[in-house]
C-alpha positions in Angstrom: 149.7 31.7 121.9 151.4 30.5 118.7 152.8 33.1 116.3 151.1 32.9 112.9 152.9 32.9 109.5 151.3 36.2 108.7 152.5 37.6 112.0 156.0 36.5 111.1 155.6 38.1 107.7 154.6 41.4 109.3 157.5 41.3 111.7 159.8 41.1 108.7 158.0 43.8 106.7 157.9 46.2 109.7 161.6 46.2 110.5 163.8 48.7 108.6 167.3 47.5 109.4 168.5 45.1 106.7 170.4 42.9 109.1 167.4 42.5 111.4 165.1 41.9 108.3 167.4 39.1 107.1 167.5 37.4 110.6 163.8 37.7 111.1 163.2 36.2 107.6 165.5 33.3 108.3 164.0 32.7 111.8 160.5 32.7 110.4 161.4 30.3 107.6 163.1 28.0 110.1 160.0 28.1 112.4 157.7 27.3 109.5 159.7 24.4 108.3 160.1 23.1 111.8 156.4 23.3 112.4 156.8 25.8 115.3 154.5 27.9 113.1 151.6 26.1 111.6 148.8 28.7 111.7 148.5 31.0 108.6 146.7 33.9 110.3 145.3 37.0 108.7 146.2 40.7 108.9 146.7 43.6 106.5 150.3 44.1 105.6 151.6 47.7 105.3 151.4 49.4 101.9 155.2 49.7 102.0 157.7 47.8 104.0 159.9 49.6 106.5 163.1 50.9 104.9 166.4 52.1 106.3 167.4 55.8 106.0 170.0 54.8 103.5 170.3 54.2 100.5 168.7 57.3 99.0 165.9 56.2 96.6 165.9 58.0 93.3 163.9 57.6 90.1 165.4 54.7 88.0 166.6 57.2 85.3 168.7 59.0 88.0 170.6 55.9 89.2 174.0 55.7 87.4 174.5 52.7 85.2 177.0 50.2 86.6 180.0 49.1 84.6 182.1 46.1 85.7 185.9 46.7 85.5 189.1 45.9 87.2 188.6 48.9 89.6 186.5 48.0 92.6 184.1 50.9 92.2 182.2 49.4 89.3 181.9 46.1 91.0 180.7 47.7 94.2 178.0 49.6 92.3 176.9 46.3 90.7 176.8 44.4 94.0 175.1 47.3 95.7 172.3 47.4 93.1 171.9 43.6 93.4 171.8 43.8 97.2 169.0 46.4 96.9 167.0 44.1 94.6 167.5 41.2 97.1 166.4 43.3 100.1 163.2 44.2 98.2 162.8 40.6 97.2 162.7 39.5 100.9 159.8 41.9 101.4 158.1 40.9 98.2 158.1 37.2 99.3 156.7 38.0 102.7 154.2 40.5 101.3 152.7 37.8 98.9 152.3 35.5 102.0 150.5 38.1 104.1 148.5 40.0 101.5 146.5 37.3 99.7 145.3 35.0 102.5 141.7 35.7 101.4 142.4 33.4 98.4 142.3 30.3 100.7 145.6 29.0 99.3 147.0 25.5 100.1 149.9 25.0 102.4 152.2 24.2 99.4 151.8 27.8 98.3 153.1 29.1 101.7 155.9 26.4 101.6 157.1 27.8 98.3 157.1 31.5 99.2 158.7 30.9 102.6 161.5 29.1 100.7 161.8 32.1 98.3 161.9 34.5 101.3 164.6 32.4 103.0 166.7 32.3 99.8 166.3 36.0 99.1 167.6 36.7 102.7 170.6 34.4 102.0 171.3 36.3 98.7 171.3 39.7 100.5 173.6 38.3 103.2 176.1 37.0 100.6 176.1 40.3 98.7 176.3 42.4 101.9 179.3 40.4 103.1 181.0 40.7 99.7 180.5 44.5 99.7 182.2 44.5 103.1 185.1 42.6 101.6 185.4 45.4 99.1 185.3 48.1 101.7 181.7 49.1 101.1 178.3 48.6 102.6 174.7 48.5 101.6 173.4 52.1 101.7 176.5 53.7 100.4 175.1 54.4 97.0 171.7 55.6 95.7 169.1 53.0 94.5 165.7 53.1 92.9 162.2 52.0 94.0 161.0 50.3 90.8 160.5 46.9 92.4 158.1 48.2 95.1 156.3 50.3 92.5 155.5 47.0 90.8 154.3 45.6 94.1 152.0 48.5 94.6 150.6 48.1 91.1 149.6 44.5 91.8 148.6 44.8 95.4 144.9 44.1 94.6 145.2 40.8 92.8 147.4 37.8 93.4 147.2 36.8 89.8 148.7 40.1 88.7 151.4 39.9 91.4 152.5 36.5 90.1 152.4 37.7 86.5 154.6 40.7 87.1 157.0 40.1 90.0 158.3 36.5 89.4 157.4 36.1 85.8 158.6 39.5 84.5 161.0 41.0 87.1 162.7 37.9 88.4 162.8 36.4 84.9 164.7 39.5 83.8 167.3 38.5 86.3 167.8 35.3 84.5 168.5 37.2 81.3 171.2 39.6 82.7 173.0 37.5 85.4 175.0 35.2 83.2 176.7 38.1 81.4 177.5 39.7 84.8 179.1 36.4 85.9 181.2 36.2 82.8 182.4 39.8 83.2 183.3 39.3 86.8 185.3 36.3 86.0 186.9 38.3 83.2 188.3 40.7 85.9 189.2 37.8 88.1 186.6 38.6 90.7 185.6 34.9 91.2 184.2 35.5 94.7 181.6 37.8 93.4 180.9 35.6 90.3 180.4 32.6 92.6 177.8 34.5 94.6 175.9 35.5 91.4 176.0 31.9 90.2 174.3 30.8 93.5 171.7 33.6 93.0 171.1 32.7 89.4 170.4 29.0 90.1 168.0 29.7 92.9 166.2 32.5 90.9 165.4 29.9 88.3 163.5 28.2 91.1 161.7 31.4 92.0 160.5 32.0 88.5 159.4 28.4 88.4 157.4 28.9 91.6 155.8 32.0 90.3 154.8 30.4 87.0 153.4 27.3 88.8 151.1 29.2 91.1 150.1 31.6 88.2 149.0 28.5 86.3 147.3 27.0 89.3 145.3 30.2 90.0 144.4 30.5 86.3 143.0 27.0 86.4 141.0 27.7 89.6 139.6 30.9 88.0 138.9 29.2 84.6 141.3 31.3 82.7 143.7 30.5 79.9 147.2 31.1 81.3 149.1 32.5 78.3 146.5 35.0 77.2 145.8 36.0 80.8 149.5 36.6 81.5 150.0 38.7 78.4 146.9 40.8 79.2 148.0 41.3 82.8 151.6 42.3 81.8 150.1 44.8 79.3 147.9 46.2 82.0 150.1 46.2 85.0 153.8 46.4 83.9 155.1 49.7 82.6 157.3 49.5 79.5 158.1 46.7 77.0 159.9 43.5 77.8 163.5 43.9 76.7 165.6 41.4 74.9 168.0 39.7 74.8 166.3 36.8 76.6 168.0 33.8 78.2 165.8 31.3 76.6 167.6 28.3 78.2 167.1 29.7 81.7 163.5 30.8 81.0 162.7 27.4 79.5 164.1 25.7 82.6 161.8 27.8 84.7 158.8 26.9 82.6 158.5 30.2 80.8 158.8 29.6 77.1 159.1 32.3 74.5 155.4 32.1 73.4 154.6 33.9 76.6 156.9 36.9 76.3 157.9 37.2 72.6 154.6 38.9 71.5 155.2 41.7 74.1 158.7 42.7 73.2 157.9 45.5 70.7 154.7 46.9 72.2 154.7 50.6 73.0 154.8 51.9 76.6 151.6 52.2 78.4 
């Protein structure tokens, strides 16, 4: 019996070890692209993906801010935080594949999110290997659970998930990553900077994918995209959108300032 895409997604979500999660994600993407998996399938994903015993998960306010400097500790803290984001991003991509099959989505939707999942696995691998080069490993430092909290807040509606995860959280990555790259180059850590450049360029594509399917679903539901996005962000995302914004990167991803500028100064809640 052929394994379904949803079955492959659940196999990724159900494994706690990062290395196995990465390998299962890559294998599932390869099988989908190679047409060894063609059936979508249907099954309920877990409320939360399996997670390793480490890192310890703390509230965001309790995780120390990372500062890039010539000492390796700051760079390790930065790369560890980014690796944690990418591990969550693997699960977020497979969760969006498995959770919303009732929407009767076209194959192109699954093609796009399988690509995202595959690239997020690559990003985690690159960061994990770089941590190893610096004498560290994923799990060595605490991390926070904010990304999956956003997933839980949008688990009931694909439109809300698209509005918040790619179009807010991943778009935020476009804002902050160029400065990280510059600082890493400033301390002559070109190996880390090169990894972040790869991630940045591919994350533009991820925001593009999120925006494209958000607009597609708005059109199917007869909704105006800009007003709908702003309403969903006010409802489902905690806190204001924070400048500065990388307008060039956001524009490249199809997310112009008329989307996010009106939400910058709104009060929390």
